[in-house]
HTML snippet that shows the backbone in 3Dmol.js (N, CA, C, O; Angstrom):
<script src="https://3Dmol.org/build/3Dmol-min.js"></script>
<div id="view" style="width:600px;height:400px;position:relative"></div>
<script>
const pdb = `
ATOM      1  N   UNK A   1     159.430  62.013 133.780  1.00  0.00           N
ATOM      2  CA  UNK A   1     159.094  62.887 134.890  1.00  0.00           C
ATOM      3  C   UNK A   1     158.056  63.940 134.483  1.00  0.00           C
ATOM      4  O   UNK A   1     157.171  64.291 135.264  1.00  0.00           O
ATOM      5  N   UNK A   2     158.182  64.432 133.250  1.00  0.00           N
ATOM      6  CA  UNK A   2     157.237  65.443 132.788  1.00  0.00           C
ATOM      7  C   UNK A   2     155.833  64.861 132.642  1.00  0.00           C
ATOM      8  O   UNK A   2     154.842  65.555 132.868  1.00  0.00           O
ATOM      9  N   UNK A   3     155.752  63.601 132.269  1.00  0.00           N
ATOM     10  CA  UNK A   3     154.464  62.927 132.148  1.00  0.00           C
ATOM     11  C   UNK A   3     153.754  62.868 133.492  1.00  0.00           C
ATOM     12  O   UNK A   3     152.537  63.029 133.575  1.00  0.00           O
ATOM     13  N   UNK A   4     154.527  62.636 134.534  1.00  0.00           N
ATOM     14  CA  UNK A   4     153.975  62.576 135.892  1.00  0.00           C
ATOM     15  C   UNK A   4     153.425  63.932 136.320  1.00  0.00           C
ATOM     16  O   UNK A   4     152.383  64.001 136.972  1.00  0.00           O
ATOM     17  N   UNK A   5     154.115  65.006 135.957  1.00  0.00           N
ATOM     18  CA  UNK A   5     153.643  66.353 136.291  1.00  0.00           C
ATOM     19  C   UNK A   5     152.332  66.680 135.592  1.00  0.00           C
ATOM     20  O   UNK A   5     151.469  67.340 136.170  1.00  0.00           O
ATOM     21  N   UNK A   6     152.175  66.224 134.354  1.00  0.00           N
ATOM     22  CA  UNK A   6     150.927  66.460 133.628  1.00  0.00           C
ATOM     23  C   UNK A   6     149.770  65.714 134.270  1.00  0.00           C
ATOM     24  O   UNK A   6     148.663  66.243 134.370  1.00  0.00           O
ATOM     25  N   UNK A   7     150.025  64.492 134.703  1.00  0.00           N
ATOM     26  CA  UNK A   7     148.978  63.715 135.364  1.00  0.00           C
ATOM     27  C   UNK A   7     148.557  64.396 136.654  1.00  0.00           C
ATOM     28  O   UNK A   7     147.366  64.476 136.958  1.00  0.00           O
ATOM     29  N   UNK A   8     149.525  64.885 137.412  1.00  0.00           N
ATOM     30  CA  UNK A   8     149.208  65.595 138.655  1.00  0.00           C
ATOM     31  C   UNK A   8     148.434  66.878 138.378  1.00  0.00           C
ATOM     32  O   UNK A   8     147.508  67.212 139.118  1.00  0.00           O
ATOM     33  N   UNK A   9     148.799  67.596 137.331  1.00  0.00           N
ATOM     34  CA  UNK A   9     148.094  68.831 136.976  1.00  0.00           C
ATOM     35  C   UNK A   9     146.644  68.546 136.625  1.00  0.00           C
ATOM     36  O   UNK A   9     145.742  69.224 137.116  1.00  0.00           O
ATOM     37  N   UNK A  10     146.411  67.550 135.781  1.00  0.00           N
ATOM     38  CA  UNK A  10     145.044  67.251 135.346  1.00  0.00           C
ATOM     39  C   UNK A  10     144.188  66.692 136.472  1.00  0.00           C
ATOM     40  O   UNK A  10     143.003  67.011 136.571  1.00  0.00           O
ATOM     41  N   UNK A  11     144.778  65.867 137.316  1.00  0.00           N
ATOM     42  CA  UNK A  11     143.997  65.343 138.443  1.00  0.00           C
ATOM     43  C   UNK A  11     143.689  66.448 139.440  1.00  0.00           C
ATOM     44  O   UNK A  11     142.607  66.469 140.028  1.00  0.00           O
ATOM     45  N   UNK A  12     144.629  67.369 139.636  1.00  0.00           N
ATOM     46  CA  UNK A  12     144.398  68.504 140.522  1.00  0.00           C
ATOM     47  C   UNK A  12     143.279  69.399 139.980  1.00  0.00           C
ATOM     48  O   UNK A  12     142.446  69.883 140.746  1.00  0.00           O
ATOM     49  N   UNK A  13     143.258  69.615 138.675  1.00  0.00           N
ATOM     50  CA  UNK A  13     142.194  70.422 138.065  1.00  0.00           C
ATOM     51  C   UNK A  13     140.832  69.768 138.246  1.00  0.00           C
ATOM     52  O   UNK A  13     139.843  70.455 138.502  1.00  0.00           O
ATOM     53  N   UNK A  14     140.775  68.445 138.115  1.00  0.00           N
ATOM     54  CA  UNK A  14     139.504  67.742 138.283  1.00  0.00           C
ATOM     55  C   UNK A  14     139.009  67.848 139.723  1.00  0.00           C
ATOM     56  O   UNK A  14     137.816  68.043 139.958  1.00  0.00           O
ATOM     57  N   UNK A  15     139.910  67.722 140.670  1.00  0.00           N
ATOM     58  CA  UNK A  15     139.531  67.838 142.081  1.00  0.00           C
ATOM     59  C   UNK A  15     139.060  69.249 142.398  1.00  0.00           C
ATOM     60  O   UNK A  15     138.053  69.429 143.083  1.00  0.00           O
ATOM     61  N   UNK A  16     139.782  70.254 141.902  1.00  0.00           N
ATOM     62  CA  UNK A  16     139.389  71.644 142.132  1.00  0.00           C
ATOM     63  C   UNK A  16     138.031  71.939 141.512  1.00  0.00           C
ATOM     64  O   UNK A  16     137.217  72.640 142.112  1.00  0.00           O
ATOM     65  N   UNK A  17     137.782  71.420 140.336  1.00  0.00           N
ATOM     66  CA  UNK A  17     136.495  71.633 139.676  1.00  0.00           C
ATOM     67  C   UNK A  17     135.363  71.032 140.496  1.00  0.00           C
ATOM     68  O   UNK A  17     134.318  71.659 140.671  1.00  0.00           O
ATOM     69  N   UNK A  18     135.565  69.840 140.991  1.00  0.00           N
ATOM     70  CA  UNK A  18     134.548  69.199 141.817  1.00  0.00           C
ATOM     71  C   UNK A  18     134.281  69.954 143.100  1.00  0.00           C
ATOM     72  O   UNK A  18     133.133  70.073 143.527  1.00  0.00           O
ATOM     73  N   UNK A  19     135.329  70.465 143.717  1.00  0.00           N
ATOM     74  CA  UNK A  19     135.160  71.219 144.966  1.00  0.00           C
ATOM     75  C   UNK A  19     134.425  72.528 144.715  1.00  0.00           C
ATOM     76  O   UNK A  19     133.534  72.891 145.483  1.00  0.00           O
ATOM     77  N   UNK A  20     134.781  73.238 143.655  1.00  0.00           N
ATOM     78  CA  UNK A  20     134.133  74.518 143.350  1.00  0.00           C
ATOM     79  C   UNK A  20     132.642  74.315 143.089  1.00  0.00           C
ATOM     80  O   UNK A  20     131.815  75.060 143.615  1.00  0.00           O
ATOM     81  N   UNK A  21     132.296  73.319 142.285  1.00  0.00           N
ATOM     82  CA  UNK A  21     130.895  73.059 141.972  1.00  0.00           C
ATOM     83  C   UNK A  21     130.152  72.574 143.209  1.00  0.00           C
ATOM     84  O   UNK A  21     129.005  72.961 143.434  1.00  0.00           O
ATOM     85  N   UNK A  22     130.789  71.736 144.004  1.00  0.00           N
ATOM     86  CA  UNK A  22     130.160  71.241 145.231  1.00  0.00           C
ATOM     87  C   UNK A  22     129.874  72.344 146.232  1.00  0.00           C
ATOM     88  O   UNK A  22     128.808  72.364 146.846  1.00  0.00           O
ATOM     89  N   UNK A  23     130.816  73.262 146.403  1.00  0.00           N
ATOM     90  CA  UNK A  23     130.622  74.370 147.348  1.00  0.00           C
ATOM     91  C   UNK A  23     129.515  75.303 146.861  1.00  0.00           C
ATOM     92  O   UNK A  23     128.679  75.742 147.651  1.00  0.00           O
ATOM     93  N   UNK A  24     129.509  75.606 145.559  1.00  0.00           N
ATOM     94  CA  UNK A  24     128.450  76.463 145.018  1.00  0.00           C
ATOM     95  C   UNK A  24     127.071  75.858 145.179  1.00  0.00           C
ATOM     96  O   UNK A  24     126.118  76.554 145.530  1.00  0.00           O
ATOM     97  N   UNK A  25     126.961  74.572 144.926  1.00  0.00           N
ATOM     98  CA  UNK A  25     125.681  73.889 145.067  1.00  0.00           C
ATOM     99  C   UNK A  25     125.256  73.801 146.532  1.00  0.00           C
ATOM    100  O   UNK A  25     124.081  73.966 146.857  1.00  0.00           O
ATOM    101  N   UNK A  26     126.213  73.544 147.400  1.00  0.00           N
ATOM    102  CA  UNK A  26     125.906  73.449 148.829  1.00  0.00           C
ATOM    103  C   UNK A  26     125.352  74.776 149.360  1.00  0.00           C
ATOM    104  O   UNK A  26     124.330  74.796 150.046  1.00  0.00           O
ATOM    105  N   UNK A  27     126.033  75.884 149.038  1.00  0.00           N
ATOM    106  CA  UNK A  27     125.553  77.182 149.533  1.00  0.00           C
ATOM    107  C   UNK A  27     124.224  77.573 148.898  1.00  0.00           C
ATOM    108  O   UNK A  27     123.388  78.199 149.549  1.00  0.00           O
ATOM    109  N   UNK A  28     124.020  77.210 147.634  1.00  0.00           N
ATOM    110  CA  UNK A  28     122.724  77.472 147.018  1.00  0.00           C
ATOM    111  C   UNK A  28     121.617  76.700 147.696  1.00  0.00           C
ATOM    112  O   UNK A  28     120.535  77.239 147.928  1.00  0.00           O
ATOM    113  N   UNK A  29     121.870  75.452 148.015  1.00  0.00           N
ATOM    114  CA  UNK A  29     120.894  74.628 148.716  1.00  0.00           C
ATOM    115  C   UNK A  29     120.638  75.176 150.120  1.00  0.00           C
ATOM    116  O   UNK A  29     119.500  75.194 150.589  1.00  0.00           O
ATOM    117  N   UNK A  30     121.691  75.615 150.777  1.00  0.00           N
ATOM    118  CA  UNK A  30     121.561  76.194 152.116  1.00  0.00           C
ATOM    119  C   UNK A  30     120.678  77.450 152.087  1.00  0.00           C
ATOM    120  O   UNK A  30     119.811  77.625 152.943  1.00  0.00           O
ATOM    121  N   UNK A  31     120.904  78.311 151.104  1.00  0.00           N
ATOM    122  CA  UNK A  31     120.101  79.533 151.001  1.00  0.00           C
ATOM    123  C   UNK A  31     118.647  79.218 150.670  1.00  0.00           C
ATOM    124  O   UNK A  31     117.740  79.864 151.196  1.00  0.00           O
ATOM    125  N   UNK A  32     118.417  78.238 149.811  1.00  0.00           N
ATOM    126  CA  UNK A  32     117.035  77.856 149.498  1.00  0.00           C
ATOM    127  C   UNK A  32     116.312  77.314 150.722  1.00  0.00           C
ATOM    128  O   UNK A  32     115.139  77.621 150.932  1.00  0.00           O
ATOM    129  N   UNK A  33     116.992  76.517 151.528  1.00  0.00           N
ATOM    130  CA  UNK A  33     116.364  75.994 152.741  1.00  0.00           C
ATOM    131  C   UNK A  33     116.160  77.095 153.771  1.00  0.00           C
ATOM    132  O   UNK A  33     115.153  77.101 154.479  1.00  0.00           O
ATOM    133  N   UNK A  34     117.107  78.029 153.864  1.00  0.00           N
ATOM    134  CA  UNK A  34     116.989  79.120 154.833  1.00  0.00           C
ATOM    135  C   UNK A  34     115.809  80.020 154.515  1.00  0.00           C
ATOM    136  O   UNK A  34     115.041  80.388 155.405  1.00  0.00           O
ATOM    137  N   UNK A  35     115.666  80.377 153.236  1.00  0.00           N
ATOM    138  CA  UNK A  35     114.581  81.273 152.835  1.00  0.00           C
ATOM    139  C   UNK A  35     113.308  80.519 152.450  1.00  0.00           C
ATOM    140  O   UNK A  35     112.316  81.145 152.075  1.00  0.00           O
ATOM    141  N   UNK A  36     113.319  79.208 152.534  1.00  0.00           N
ATOM    142  CA  UNK A  36     112.176  78.339 152.255  1.00  0.00           C
ATOM    143  C   UNK A  36     111.560  78.628 150.888  1.00  0.00           C
ATOM    144  O   UNK A  36     110.353  78.830 150.757  1.00  0.00           O
ATOM    145  N   UNK A  37     112.408  78.643 149.894  1.00  0.00           N
ATOM    146  CA  UNK A  37     111.945  78.869 148.524  1.00  0.00           C
ATOM    147  C   UNK A  37     111.266  77.627 147.978  1.00  0.00           C
ATOM    148  O   UNK A  37     111.708  76.505 148.228  1.00  0.00           O
ATOM    149  N   UNK A  38     110.189  77.833 147.232  1.00  0.00           N
ATOM    150  CA  UNK A  38     109.511  76.716 146.579  1.00  0.00           C
ATOM    151  C   UNK A  38     110.340  76.256 145.379  1.00  0.00           C
ATOM    152  O   UNK A  38     110.567  75.061 145.188  1.00  0.00           O
ATOM    153  N   UNK A  39     110.786  77.217 144.582  1.00  0.00           N
ATOM    154  CA  UNK A  39     111.657  76.926 143.453  1.00  0.00           C
ATOM    155  C   UNK A  39     113.098  77.181 143.887  1.00  0.00           C
ATOM    156  O   UNK A  39     113.390  78.241 144.441  1.00  0.00           O
ATOM    157  N   UNK A  40     113.990  76.245 143.650  1.00  0.00           N
ATOM    158  CA  UNK A  40     115.368  76.387 144.149  1.00  0.00           C
ATOM    159  C   UNK A  40     116.217  77.338 143.303  1.00  0.00           C
ATOM    160  O   UNK A  40     117.155  76.912 142.629  1.00  0.00           O
ATOM    161  N   UNK A  41     115.882  78.612 143.344  1.00  0.00           N
ATOM    162  CA  UNK A  41     116.594  79.592 142.525  1.00  0.00           C
ATOM    163  C   UNK A  41     118.049  79.752 142.932  1.00  0.00           C
ATOM    164  O   UNK A  41     118.929  79.825 142.074  1.00  0.00           O
ATOM    165  N   UNK A  42     118.309  79.807 144.219  1.00  0.00           N
ATOM    166  CA  UNK A  42     119.688  79.994 144.682  1.00  0.00           C
ATOM    167  C   UNK A  42     120.564  78.817 144.280  1.00  0.00           C
ATOM    168  O   UNK A  42     121.712  79.005 143.876  1.00  0.00           O
ATOM    169  N   UNK A  43     120.037  77.620 144.386  1.00  0.00           N
ATOM    170  CA  UNK A  43     120.811  76.445 143.995  1.00  0.00           C
ATOM    171  C   UNK A  43     121.118  76.494 142.512  1.00  0.00           C
ATOM    172  O   UNK A  43     122.241  76.204 142.099  1.00  0.00           O
ATOM    173  N   UNK A  44     120.151  76.851 141.723  1.00  0.00           N
ATOM    174  CA  UNK A  44     120.344  76.939 140.279  1.00  0.00           C
ATOM    175  C   UNK A  44     121.380  78.008 139.927  1.00  0.00           C
ATOM    176  O   UNK A  44     122.303  77.747 139.156  1.00  0.00           O
ATOM    177  N   UNK A  45     121.231  79.191 140.482  1.00  0.00           N
ATOM    178  CA  UNK A  45     122.134  80.301 140.163  1.00  0.00           C
ATOM    179  C   UNK A  45     123.554  80.013 140.622  1.00  0.00           C
ATOM    180  O   UNK A  45     124.503  80.191 139.859  1.00  0.00           O
ATOM    181  N   UNK A  46     123.703  79.569 141.865  1.00  0.00           N
ATOM    182  CA  UNK A  46     125.053  79.356 142.389  1.00  0.00           C
ATOM    183  C   UNK A  46     125.735  78.138 141.780  1.00  0.00           C
ATOM    184  O   UNK A  46     126.951  78.150 141.588  1.00  0.00           O
ATOM    185  N   UNK A  47     124.986  77.099 141.475  1.00  0.00           N
ATOM    186  CA  UNK A  47     125.626  75.931 140.860  1.00  0.00           C
ATOM    187  C   UNK A  47     126.069  76.236 139.427  1.00  0.00           C
ATOM    188  O   UNK A  47     127.147  75.811 139.012  1.00  0.00           O
ATOM    189  N   UNK A  48     125.255  76.961 138.675  1.00  0.00           N
ATOM    190  CA  UNK A  48     125.670  77.342 137.318  1.00  0.00           C
ATOM    191  C   UNK A  48     126.837  78.319 137.337  1.00  0.00           C
ATOM    192  O   UNK A  48     127.732  78.240 136.496  1.00  0.00           O
ATOM    193  N   UNK A  49     126.828  79.240 138.296  1.00  0.00           N
ATOM    194  CA  UNK A  49     127.955  80.160 138.438  1.00  0.00           C
ATOM    195  C   UNK A  49     129.226  79.397 138.785  1.00  0.00           C
ATOM    196  O   UNK A  49     130.302  79.713 138.276  1.00  0.00           O
ATOM    197  N   UNK A  50     129.107  78.406 139.641  1.00  0.00           N
ATOM    198  CA  UNK A  50     130.273  77.609 140.022  1.00  0.00           C
ATOM    199  C   UNK A  50     130.816  76.823 138.828  1.00  0.00           C
ATOM    200  O   UNK A  50     132.030  76.669 138.689  1.00  0.00           O
ATOM    201  N   UNK A  51     129.934  76.331 137.975  1.00  0.00           N
ATOM    202  CA  UNK A  51     130.392  75.612 136.777  1.00  0.00           C
ATOM    203  C   UNK A  51     131.162  76.554 135.867  1.00  0.00           C
ATOM    204  O   UNK A  51     132.219  76.184 135.356  1.00  0.00           O
ATOM    205  N   UNK A  52     130.659  77.756 135.653  1.00  0.00           N
ATOM    206  CA  UNK A  52     131.362  78.719 134.808  1.00  0.00           C
ATOM    207  C   UNK A  52     132.706  79.127 135.421  1.00  0.00           C
ATOM    208  O   UNK A  52     133.695  79.274 134.702  1.00  0.00           O
ATOM    209  N   UNK A  53     132.746  79.307 136.728  1.00  0.00           N
ATOM    210  CA  UNK A  53     134.006  79.647 137.399  1.00  0.00           C
ATOM    211  C   UNK A  53     135.006  78.504 137.267  1.00  0.00           C
ATOM    212  O   UNK A  53     136.190  78.741 137.027  1.00  0.00           O
ATOM    213  N   UNK A  54     134.542  77.277 137.421  1.00  0.00           N
ATOM    214  CA  UNK A  54     135.438  76.124 137.306  1.00  0.00           C
ATOM    215  C   UNK A  54     135.992  76.004 135.881  1.00  0.00           C
ATOM    216  O   UNK A  54     137.181  75.740 135.701  1.00  0.00           O
ATOM    217  N   UNK A  55     135.146  76.196 134.882  1.00  0.00           N
ATOM    218  CA  UNK A  55     135.635  76.136 133.508  1.00  0.00           C
ATOM    219  C   UNK A  55     136.600  77.277 133.212  1.00  0.00           C
ATOM    220  O   UNK A  55     137.587  77.083 132.502  1.00  0.00           O
ATOM    221  N   UNK A  56     136.331  78.452 133.742  1.00  0.00           N
ATOM    222  CA  UNK A  56     137.240  79.586 133.551  1.00  0.00           C
ATOM    223  C   UNK A  56     138.604  79.269 134.158  1.00  0.00           C
ATOM    224  O   UNK A  56     139.639  79.566 133.562  1.00  0.00           O
ATOM    225  N   UNK A  57     138.601  78.671 135.333  1.00  0.00           N
ATOM    226  CA  UNK A  57     139.859  78.320 135.984  1.00  0.00           C
ATOM    227  C   UNK A  57     140.628  77.286 135.172  1.00  0.00           C
ATOM    228  O   UNK A  57     141.848  77.381 135.039  1.00  0.00           O
ATOM    229  N   UNK A  58     139.929  76.309 134.634  1.00  0.00           N
ATOM    230  CA  UNK A  58     140.592  75.286 133.825  1.00  0.00           C
ATOM    231  C   UNK A  58     141.182  75.896 132.558  1.00  0.00           C
ATOM    232  O   UNK A  58     142.316  75.593 132.188  1.00  0.00           O
ATOM    233  N   UNK A  59     140.420  76.746 131.901  1.00  0.00           N
ATOM    234  CA  UNK A  59     140.899  77.356 130.659  1.00  0.00           C
ATOM    235  C   UNK A  59     142.123  78.217 130.916  1.00  0.00           C
ATOM    236  O   UNK A  59     143.097  78.144 130.167  1.00  0.00           O
ATOM    237  N   UNK A  60     142.088  79.033 131.967  1.00  0.00           N
ATOM    238  CA  UNK A  60     143.246  79.901 132.230  1.00  0.00           C
ATOM    239  C   UNK A  60     144.470  79.087 132.660  1.00  0.00           C
ATOM    240  O   UNK A  60     145.597  79.440 132.313  1.00  0.00           O
ATOM    241  N   UNK A  61     144.262  78.019 133.399  1.00  0.00           N
ATOM    242  CA  UNK A  61     145.388  77.182 133.818  1.00  0.00           C
ATOM    243  C   UNK A  61     146.020  76.487 132.619  1.00  0.00           C
ATOM    244  O   UNK A  61     147.245  76.454 132.499  1.00  0.00           O
ATOM    245  N   UNK A  62     145.209  75.937 131.742  1.00  0.00           N
ATOM    246  CA  UNK A  62     145.750  75.240 130.577  1.00  0.00           C
ATOM    247  C   UNK A  62     146.343  76.205 129.561  1.00  0.00           C
ATOM    248  O   UNK A  62     147.265  75.845 128.830  1.00  0.00           O
ATOM    249  N   UNK A  63     145.831  77.410 129.509  1.00  0.00           N
ATOM    250  CA  UNK A  63     146.364  78.413 128.602  1.00  0.00           C
ATOM    251  C   UNK A  63     147.776  78.836 129.009  1.00  0.00           C
ATOM    252  O   UNK A  63     148.615  79.120 128.153  1.00  0.00           O
ATOM    253  N   UNK A  64     148.032  78.876 130.307  1.00  0.00           N
ATOM    254  CA  UNK A  64     149.349  79.283 130.803  1.00  0.00           C
ATOM    255  C   UNK A  64     150.379  78.172 130.721  1.00  0.00           C
ATOM    256  O   UNK A  64     151.570  78.439 130.884  1.00  0.00           O
ATOM    257  N   UNK A  65     149.973  76.959 130.480  1.00  0.00           N
ATOM    258  CA  UNK A  65     150.911  75.815 130.416  1.00  0.00           C
ATOM    259  C   UNK A  65     151.489  75.676 129.059  1.00  0.00           C
ATOM    260  O   UNK A  65     152.293  74.775 128.820  1.00  0.00           O
TER     261      UNK A  65
END
`;
const viewer = $3Dmol.createViewer("view");
viewer.addModel(pdb, "pdb");
viewer.setStyle({}, {cartoon: {color: "spectrum"}});
viewer.zoomTo();
viewer.render();
</script>
């Protein structure tokens, strides 16, 4: 039973990571299109921020387990 809980935890973390990065990239792309930027600065900044937030969430979750 404990093995099943670990699988659910890790799959949940992977899904959350994908959602966080996807939302950050989506809003960055939206802002770049809204402001008609030549260089996609918002996409770059928000997607990298989302990656760091996702890794922080994974580290804190695994640290508490």
